[in-house]
C-alpha positions in Angstrom: 50.5 113.3 11.1 54.0 114.4 11.9 56.5 112.2 14.0 56.0 114.5 17.0 52.2 114.3 16.8 52.4 110.6 16.6 54.6 110.4 19.6 52.2 112.8 21.6 49.3 110.5 20.7 51.0 107.5 21.8 51.9 109.0 25.2 48.4 110.4 25.6 46.6 107.2 24.9 47.6 105.3 28.0 46.5 108.3 30.0 42.9 107.9 28.6 42.7 104.5 30.1 44.0 105.5 33.6 40.7 106.3 34.9 39.0 103.1 33.7 41.9 101.1 35.3 41.6 103.1 38.5 37.8 102.5 38.5 38.5 98.8 38.1 40.8 98.8 41.1 38.3 100.6 43.2 35.6 98.1 42.2 37.6 95.1 43.3 38.7 96.6 46.4 35.2 97.8 47.5 33.2 94.8 46.1 35.5 92.0 45.4 34.4 90.2 48.5 30.9 89.9 47.1 32.2 87.1 44.7 32.0 84.8 47.7 28.5 85.9 48.9 26.8 82.8 47.4 22.9 82.6 46.8 20.4 84.3 49.1 16.5 84.1 49.3 15.0 84.7 45.9 18.3 83.7 44.1 17.3 80.1 44.5 13.8 80.6 43.0 15.3 82.6 40.1 17.9 80.1 39.4 15.4 77.3 39.3 13.2 79.6 36.9 16.2 80.2 34.7 16.7 76.5 34.1 13.1 75.4 34.0 11.6 78.2 31.9 12.1 79.1 28.1 13.1 82.2 26.3 9.7 83.6 25.4 8.4 86.9 26.5 5.9 85.0 28.7 8.4 82.8 30.3 10.8 85.5 31.1 8.0 87.5 32.7 6.9 84.5 34.9 10.7 83.9 35.8 10.2 87.0 38.0 6.9 85.8 39.6 7.2 85.4 43.4 4.9 82.3 44.1 3.9 81.3 47.6 0.6 79.5 46.3 1.7 76.4 48.3 3.1 74.6 45.2 6.5 74.0 46.7 6.3 75.1 50.4 2.9 74.7 52.1 1.8 76.5 55.2 -0.9 75.0 57.4 -2.5 78.4 58.0 -2.6 79.3 54.3 -6.1 80.0 52.7 -5.1 82.5 50.0 -2.4 82.1 47.4 0.4 84.7 47.7 1.6 85.3 44.3 2.7 88.6 42.7 4.2 89.2 39.3 6.7 91.7 37.9 7.0 93.0 34.3 10.8 92.6 34.0 11.5 90.3 31.1 14.8 92.1 30.2 16.1 92.0 33.6 15.3 88.1 33.9 16.9 87.6 30.4 20.1 88.9 31.9 19.7 86.7 34.9 18.9 83.8 32.7 21.9 84.1 30.5 24.2 84.6 33.7 22.9 81.5 35.5 23.3 79.5 32.3 26.8 80.5 31.6 28.0 80.3 35.2 26.3 76.7 35.9 27.0 75.8 39.4 29.6 78.5 39.9 27.8 81.2 41.8 31.1 83.2 42.0 30.8 83.8 38.2 27.2 85.1 38.7 28.6 87.6 41.1 31.4 88.5 38.8 28.8 89.5 36.1 27.4 91.7 38.7 30.7 93.4 39.2 31.1 93.9 35.6 27.7 95.6 35.4 28.6 97.8 38.4 32.0 98.8 36.8 30.5 99.6 33.5 27.8 101.9 35.2 30.7 103.6 37.2 32.5 104.1 34.0 29.4 105.8 32.5 29.1 108.0 35.5 32.6 109.1 34.9 31.8 109.8 31.2 28.5 111.7 32.4 30.5 113.7 34.8 32.9 114.7 32.0 29.9 115.7 29.9 28.7 117.9 32.8 32.0 119.9 32.7 33.9 118.3 35.5 37.6 117.8 35.0 39.0 114.3 34.8 40.0 114.0 38.5 36.6 115.1 39.6 34.8 113.0 37.2 37.0 110.0 38.3 35.8 110.9 41.9 32.1 110.8 40.6 32.6 107.3 39.2 34.3 106.3 42.4 31.6 107.6 44.7 29.1 105.6 42.6 31.0 102.4 42.9 31.7 102.7 46.7 28.2 103.9 47.6 27.3 101.8 50.8 23.8 100.8 49.6 25.3 99.1 46.5 26.4 96.2 48.7 23.0 94.7 48.5 22.8 94.9 44.7 26.3 93.3 44.4 25.8 90.6 47.0 22.2 89.7 46.1 21.7 88.4 42.6 17.9 88.9 42.6 18.6 92.6 42.7 20.1 92.3 39.3 17.1 93.8 37.7 17.9 97.0 39.6 21.6 96.8 38.2 20.5 96.2 34.6 17.9 98.9 34.9 20.5 101.4 36.1 23.0 100.4 33.4 20.4 100.8 30.6 19.0 104.0 31.8 22.3 105.6 32.4 23.3 104.7 28.9 20.1 106.1 27.6 20.6 109.4 29.4 24.1 109.6 28.3 23.4 108.8 24.8 20.5 111.4 24.7 22.6 114.1 26.4 25.3 113.7 23.6 22.7 113.5 20.8 20.5 116.3 22.0 23.2 119.1 22.6 22.6 121.9 19.9 25.1 122.0 17.2 26.4 124.7 14.7 25.7 124.2 11.1 28.1 127.0 10.5 31.1 128.2 12.5 29.7 131.6 13.1 26.0 130.7 13.4 24.2 132.3 16.4 23.1 129.9 19.3 19.5 130.6 18.6 19.8 128.8 15.3 21.7 125.8 16.4 19.7 122.5 15.7 19.8 119.1 17.3 20.5 115.9 15.3 17.9 114.4 13.1 15.2 112.5 15.0 16.2 109.1 13.7 19.5 109.5 15.6 17.5 109.2 18.9 16.5 105.6 18.2 19.5 104.5 20.3 18.6 106.3 23.7 14.9 105.2 23.1 15.8 101.7 22.8 18.1 101.6 25.7 15.3 103.3 27.8 12.8 100.6 26.8 15.3 97.9 27.8 15.6 99.7 31.1 11.9 99.9 31.5 11.4 96.2 31.0 14.1 95.6 33.6 12.6 97.5 36.4 9.8 100.0 36.3 11.7 102.9 37.8 12.9 103.8 34.3 9.5 105.4 33.8 11.3 108.7 35.0 13.2 109.0 31.6 10.9 111.4 29.9 11.3 113.9 32.9 15.0 113.4 32.9 15.5 114.3 29.2 13.0 117.1 29.5 15.3 118.8 32.2 18.3 118.0 30.2 16.8 119.9 27.0 15.7 122.7 29.3 19.3 123.0 30.7 20.8 122.8 27.1 18.8 125.4 25.5 15.4 126.3 27.2 12.1 125.9 25.8 13.3 126.8 22.4 15.4 123.7 22.5 12.6 121.7 23.9 10.3 122.6 21.0 12.9 121.7 18.4 13.1 118.2 20.1 9.4 117.9 20.4 8.9 114.9 18.1 11.3 113.0 20.4 9.6 114.0 23.4 6.3 113.1 21.9 7.4 109.6 21.2 8.7 109.0 24.6 5.7 110.4 26.4 3.5 108.3 24.2 5.5 105.1 24.9 5.5 105.9 28.6 1.6 106.2 28.5 1.3 103.0 26.7 3.6 101.3 29.2 1.8 102.6 32.2 -1.6 101.5 30.8 -0.1 98.0 30.0 1.6 97.8 33.4 -1.3 99.2 35.6 -4.3 98.0 33.6 -3.5 95.0 31.4 -0.8 93.2 33.3 -2.0 91.3 36.3 0.2 91.3 39.4 -2.0 88.9 41.3 -2.2 88.9 45.0 0.4 91.6 46.2 0.7 91.6 50.0 -0.6 94.7 51.7 2.5 95.3 53.7 4.7 95.1 50.5 2.7 97.4 48.4 0.7 100.4 50.1 -2.1 101.3 47.8 -2.9 105.2 47.7 -6.0 105.7 50.0 -7.1 109.0 51.4 -5.6 112.3 52.0 -3.2 110.8 54.8 -1.5 108.8 52.0 -0.1 112.1 50.5 1.7 113.1 53.8 2.9 109.5 54.4 4.3 109.4 50.6 6.1 112.7 51.3 7.7 111.3 54.5 8.6 108.2 52.8 10.4 110.0 50.1 12.1 112.2 52.6 13.2 109.0 54.5 14.6 107.5 51.2 16.5 110.6 50.2 17.9 111.1 53.8 19.2 107.4 53.6 20.7 108.1 50.3 22.6 111.0 51.4 23.6 110.0 55.1 23.8 106.2 54.4 21.3 105.2 57.2 19.7 101.7 56.8 17.3 101.8 53.8 15.0 99.2 55.4 12.8 100.9 57.8 12.4 104.6 58.6 10.2 106.6 61.0 7.7 107.4 58.3 4.3 105.9 59.3 0.6 106.3 58.5 -0.6 106.3 62.1 2.1 107.8 64.3 2.4 111.6 64.3 4.0 111.9 67.9 6.1 114.8 68.6 9.2 112.8 68.3 8.4 111.6 64.8 7.6 115.3 63.7 11.0 116.4 65.2 12.8 113.7 63.4 11.2 114.7 60.2 12.1 118.3 60.6 15.6 117.4 61.5 15.8 115.4 58.2 14.3 118.3 56.2 16.9 120.7 57.7 19.8 118.3 57.0 18.7 117.5 53.5 17.8 121.2 52.8 21.5 122.1 53.8 22.9 119.6 51.4 20.7 121.0 48.7 21.7 124.5 49.4 25.4 123.5 49.4 24.8 121.9 45.9 22.9 125.0 44.5 25.9 127.1 45.6 28.5 124.7 44.3 27.0 123.7 41.1 27.1 127.1 39.3 28.4 126.6 35.9 28.0 122.8 35.9 26.2 121.6 32.8 22.7 120.2 33.4 23.0 121.2 37.1 19.4 120.6 37.8 19.3 117.2 36.1 21.1 115.5 38.9 19.2 116.3 42.0 15.8 115.9 40.1 16.9 112.5 38.8 18.3 111.5 42.3 14.9 112.3 43.9 12.5 111.2 41.0 14.1 107.7 41.0 12.7 107.0 44.4 9.0 108.2 43.4 8.0 104.9 41.7 8.9 102.8 44.7 7.4 105.0 47.4 4.4 102.5 47.8 6.8 99.6 48.0 8.3 98.2 51.2 11.8 99.8 51.1 14.8 97.9 50.4 18.7 98.9 50.0 18.8 98.2 46.3 16.1 101.0 45.8 19.1 103.4 46.2 21.0 102.0 43.2 19.5 104.0 40.4 19.5 107.3 42.4 23.3 106.7 43.2 24.0 107.5 39.6 23.1 111.2 39.7 24.0 111.4 43.4 27.6 110.5 42.6 27.9 113.3 40.3 26.3 115.6 42.7 28.8 114.5 45.3 31.7 115.4 43.1 30.2 118.8 42.4 29.7 119.4 46.2 33.3 118.6 47.0 34.7 120.5 44.0 32.8 123.6 45.3 34.5 123.6 48.7 37.2 126.5 49.1 40.7 125.5 47.9 42.2 125.4 51.3 39.5 123.1 52.7 38.8 121.0 49.7 41.3 118.3 50.4 40.0 118.0 54.1 36.4 117.9 53.2 36.8 115.4 50.3 38.9 113.1 52.5 36.3 113.1 55.3 33.5 112.4 52.9 35.3 109.6 51.1 36.5 108.1 54.4 32.9 108.2 55.8 31.6 106.6 52.7 34.2 103.8 52.8 33.6 103.3 56.4 29.8 103.0 55.9 30.5 100.6 53.0 32.6 98.3 55.3 29.7 98.3 57.8 27.0 97.4 55.3 29.5 94.8 53.7 29.9 93.0 57.1 26.2 93.3 57.8 25.1 91.9 54.5 27.7 89.0 54.7 26.1 88.2 58.0 22.6 88.3 56.5 23.7 86.0 53.7 25.4 83.6 56.0 22.4 83.3 58.3 20.4 82.0 55.6 23.1 79.9 54.1 23.9 78.2 57.4 20.3 76.8 57.5 20.6 75.2 54.1 24.3 74.1 54.8 23.0 72.4 58.0 20.2 70.6 56.2 22.4 69.3 53.4 25.3 68.4 55.7 23.1 65.9 57.5 22.4 64.1 54.2 19.0 62.9 52.8 18.2 60.0 50.5 14.3 60.1 50.4 11.8 58.0 48.4 9.4 59.6 45.9 6.8 61.8 47.4 8.7 62.4 50.4 7.6 65.3 52.7 10.1 67.8 54.8 8.7 69.4 57.7 10.2 72.6 59.1 9.9 73.6 62.8 11.0 77.3 63.5 12.0 77.9 59.8 13.4 81.4 59.4 11.5 83.6 57.0 14.6 84.1 54.9 14.6 80.3 54.3 11.2 79.9 52.8 12.8 78.4 49.7 14.0 75.5 51.6 12.1 72.9 49.5 13.7 74.1 46.3 17.1 73.9 47.8 16.6 70.3 49.1 15.2 69.3 45.8 18.3 70.6 44.0 20.7 69.2 46.6 19.0 65.8 46.8 17.8 65.4 43.2 14.3 64.9 44.5 12.0 66.8 42.2 8.8 65.8 43.8 9.8 66.6 47.4 7.0 68.4 49.3 7.9 71.1 52.0 5.7 72.0 54.8 6.5 74.8 57.3 5.0 74.1 60.8 6.3 77.2 62.6 8.3 80.2 61.6 11.3 81.4 63.6 11.0 84.3 65.8 13.6 86.1 64.0 13.6 86.3 60.1 17.2 84.9 60.0 17.3 82.4 62.8 15.5 81.1 65.8 16.8 83.4 68.7 14.8 82.1 71.6 14.2 78.7 73.3 11.7 76.3 71.8 10.6 72.7 72.6 9.5 69.9 70.3 7.7 67.3 72.5 6.9 63.8 71.2 3.4 62.8 72.4 3.0 59.4 70.5 4.0 57.8 67.2 1.9 60.4 65.1 1.9 63.6 67.3 4.4 66.2 68.4 3.8 69.4 70.4 5.7 72.6 69.5 5.9 75.4 72.0 7.9 78.5 73.2 8.2 78.6 76.9 9.6 82.1 77.2 9.9 85.3 75.0 7.4 86.1 72.3 5.1 83.6 70.9 4.9 82.3 67.4 3.6 84.7 64.7 4.0 87.6 67.1 6.6 89.6 65.2 5.5 91.9 62.5 7.1 89.9 59.7 5.6 86.6 60.8 2.2 88.1 61.7 2.2 89.7 58.3 2.8 86.2 56.7 0.0 84.8 58.6 -2.3 87.7 57.8 -1.8 87.7 54.1 -2.2 84.0 53.8 -5.2 84.0 56.0 -7.0 87.2 55.9 -10.4 85.7 57.0 -9.5 85.0 60.5 -6.7 84.9 63.0 -6.0 81.2 64.4 -7.2 81.2 68.0 -6.9 78.8 70.9 -8.8 75.5 70.4 -8.9 75.8 66.6 -8.1 72.7 64.5 -7.0 73.2 60.9 -6.9 70.1 58.9 -4.4 69.4 56.1 -3.5 66.7 53.6 -0.5 65.4 55.6 -1.3 66.5 59.1 -3.8 68.4 61.3 -3.0 71.5 63.4 -4.4 72.2 66.7 -3.8 75.6 68.5 -3.3 74.3 72.1 -2.5 77.8 73.7 -2.5 81.3 72.4 -2.2 84.7 74.2 -1.7 88.3 73.2 2.0 87.6 72.7 1.2 85.1 70.0 0.7 81.3 69.6 2.5 79.5 72.4 1.7 75.9 71.8 0.7 73.9 68.8 0.0 70.1 68.2 0.5 68.5 64.9 -1.1 65.1 64.2 0.5 63.4 61.1 -1.1 60.8 58.9 1.9 58.6 58.9 4.3 57.7 61.9 6.9 60.2 62.8 9.6 57.8 62.0 8.3 57.0 58.5 10.9 57.0 55.8 8.8 59.4 53.9 9.1 62.0 56.6 12.1 64.2 57.3 12.0 66.9 60.2 14.2 69.9 60.7 14.2 72.2 63.7 15.9 75.6 63.9 17.3 76.4 67.4 19.7 79.0 68.8 22.3 76.2 68.7 21.8 74.7 65.3 20.3 76.5 62.2 18.5 73.2 61.1 19.0 70.1 63.1 17.3 67.0 61.7 15.1 65.4 64.3 15.1 61.6 64.3 12.4 59.7 66.1 13.9 56.3 65.6 17.3 56.8 67.2 18.1 53.8 69.5 19.1 54.2 73.1 22.8 53.7 73.9 24.8 53.1 77.1 26.7 55.9 78.8 30.4 56.2 77.9 32.7 55.3 80.6 33.6 59.1 81.1 29.8 60.1 81.2 29.0 57.2 83.6 31.8 58.5 86.0 30.6 62.0 85.7 26.9 61.1 86.6 28.2 59.0 89.4 30.3 62.1 90.7 27.0 64.2 90.4 25.6 62.0 93.1 28.6 62.1 95.4 28.2 62.6 99.1 30.9 65.3 98.9 29.0 68.5 98.3 31.9 70.1 96.4 32.4 67.1 94.2 28.7 66.8 93.6 28.3 70.5 92.7 31.3 70.5 90.4 30.1 67.3 88.6 26.5 68.6 88.0 27.8 71.8 86.6 30.0 69.7 84.3 26.8 67.6 83.4 25.0 70.8 82.5 27.9 72.1 80.4 28.1 68.8 78.5 24.3 68.3 78.0 22.9 71.7 77.5 24.1 72.4 74.0 22.6 69.1 72.8 19.3 69.7 74.6 19.0 73.1 72.8 20.2 71.7 69.6 17.3 69.1 69.6 14.8 71.5 71.3 14.3 68.7 73.7 11.8 69.3 76.6 14.8 68.3 79.0 15.8 72.0 78.6 13.5 72.8 81.5 15.4 70.6 83.9 18.7 72.2 82.8 17.5 75.8 83.5 19.4 75.5 86.9 23.1 74.6 86.1 23.3 73.0 89.6 20.4 70.6 88.9 19.0 71.2 92.2 15.4 70.3 91.5 14.1 66.9 92.6 14.7 64.2 90.2 16.3 66.5 87.6 19.6 64.7 87.5 17.8 61.3 87.1 15.7 62.6 84.2 18.8 64.3 82.5 20.7 60.9 82.7 17.7 58.9 81.4 17.2 61.5 78.5 21.0 61.3 77.6 21.0 57.5 77.3 17.7 57.5 75.3 19.0 59.8 72.6 22.7 58.5 72.5 23.8 61.7 73.9 27.6 61.1 73.4 27.1 60.6 69.7 25.0 63.7 69.5 27.6 65.8 71.3 30.3 64.6 69.0 28.2 65.3 65.9 27.4 68.9 67.2 31.0 69.5 68.1 32.0 68.5 64.5 29.3 70.8 62.9 30.3 73.8 65.1 34.0 73.2 64.2 33.4 72.9 60.4 31.1 75.8 60.0 32.9 78.1 62.5 33.7 80.6 59.7 30.2 81.0 58.5 28.9 81.2 62.2 31.5 84.0 62.7 30.3 85.9 59.7 26.8 85.5 60.8 27.8 87.3 63.9 28.9 90.4 62.1 25.3 91.1 61.4 24.1 90.9 64.9 27.1 92.8 66.2 26.2 95.6 63.8 22.6 95.5 64.8 23.4 95.8 68.5 25.4 98.9 67.9 22.9 100.5 65.6 20.2 99.6 67.9 21.6 101.9 70.6 21.2 104.8 68.3 18.4 104.0 66.0 15.3 102.8 67.8 13.6 101.0 64.9 13.0 97.4 64.1 15.3 96.6 61.2 14.1 93.0 60.6 10.3 93.5 61.1 10.3 91.2 64.2 8.0 93.7 65.9 10.4 94.4 68.7 14.1 95.3 69.2 16.0 92.5 71.1 19.6 92.4 71.9 20.0 88.6 72.0 18.4 85.2 72.7 15.6 85.2 75.3 16.6 83.4 78.4 14.7 80.7 80.2 12.9 81.9 83.4 14.6 81.0 86.6 11.6 79.1 87.7 10.2 76.7 85.1 8.1 73.6 85.6 10.0 70.7 84.1 8.3 69.8 80.8 9.1 66.1 81.4 7.0 66.4 84.6 3.8 67.7 82.8 0.8 65.7 82.8 0.1 64.0 79.4 
């Protein structure tokens, strides 16, 4: 090589790395905040399984098993075990290695996720180059994958790592196959018809990568179709026939996997609401509508949680919405057909993007379903923008990228709110401490559905391996208790839990589903008594809005050292109820305040009573006390209300509780603020999209308020 050629090579080499560096910058700018997302939902279960289980194929499979059999969190209404298994040993192997390397540093686990995401973005860039795009447009394709709004879930939620590993392996397999299968000349002047692909042994790499993807997540089953379209695009049926041995091997392996996965492999008791089995002709229409919803959400960044697809509702509004989606998706497809002329493998990308959703059609939709389809869709996006007329290209590209970044920001804030809502519950539990004897029991009142792994978290935090968890009631919102509730002590062994306003317990779709799948034989009705090992449950009051009032009779005293109770309220995510708290005298300031509340001067009296309400109300809500009924009226006009409030304030050492609550609110103000991001986004979205994003059964704007007229609970007859 001459000196001039060497100099040119040295100058060219840094430029080859610029796209990689640029994608890294985009990655950190768009998803760097996910490093501090912490653990969420199934992450606690998978981390425990990673530590407890071995490295065998069986152990890796069982590490992904979702187990609600009552082994670690017991539900008084449960008759049937709720356990379903996944065949994802490779995905769990990656998770296990990450958790073992990271130890207690969850930030490192998220860092591994960013590395995976950046690697896939780089492969999208390379694949776009293979498709014939120039470096700038290929870089844009990699960027569009990295900043796809639905990827926020896969980056923030470690349990979605199987989707990330699956996408990485499958993308690598497709890229390797595309490079290997392209016809090659044996001689410089040989006609195209005589070009031949590489020897079949060379295809071991993409096949192995595909099998790794398949054992990470089942959506990789679409690989045979993808490479078939690739070969058709490369050289038509003649080229497919030349590659027939490779296709035969891949299809044979696919059939064997499907037989093992669908016939041999037991998934146990999958909830009906989670997996909709094909039944009847109506299912075909529903599946088509579901696919349309998923593709529409992928293109227009709408929430991929619930759509308008349904098996039962074919109202005019639903039909019109689907027609609108068909028109919009069709317009994008027509734009792509026009813009993709001359693009290598032009039909591979839309077929791959749609086919990647097909295996998950029966499954309850989740945002990380969009992760694999985002790979080909990112290339489609670059092709679409490249195809715009030159004078409009910059404007259209800027608008699309800006809309994507905006949506990414919205989802980032919303998902951070989801994570913080769950984490606040555990933070509250751990913050209040806990040194329990062996065989202790933790009881959860109004436990958010997202916190069903609470016993696992407490076992790890307190080092109590035999701690047993019991869920008494589920919160009315999957992420928090968003309406008033009361825990009333009847005697040393009994409490009564009820919701005085709003919807009752187990009335939302999510909690009703949880009840139904665990107790399919019958729905608990008023007067029913369900006996359990640690307590008996009595349905005291129920109506069409749900179960209003329950009584729990415990084997041991409520104040037993082996018992710990937590209640979730709108004020506190998980306040620890203590039934042995000694009464205390009023502080001088409180004594003066209550004295002024009885003043003969109406103005002084009214001002003092409102001050009493302002001081006492947060503690009453925090503890789910029946005294809330007396505090409905901030002026405390009802007969005897002030006396009852003062007596209760003394009995619970109100000043100490107020100080403790203020400390907690102050220390966790940041997490509380981040939780609010979610509900702020939901309030805005709910004005446009009339759907129930969290399966509560209804769309509410905030906490249900106490009615203006409520009989004081402390006046009720025992």
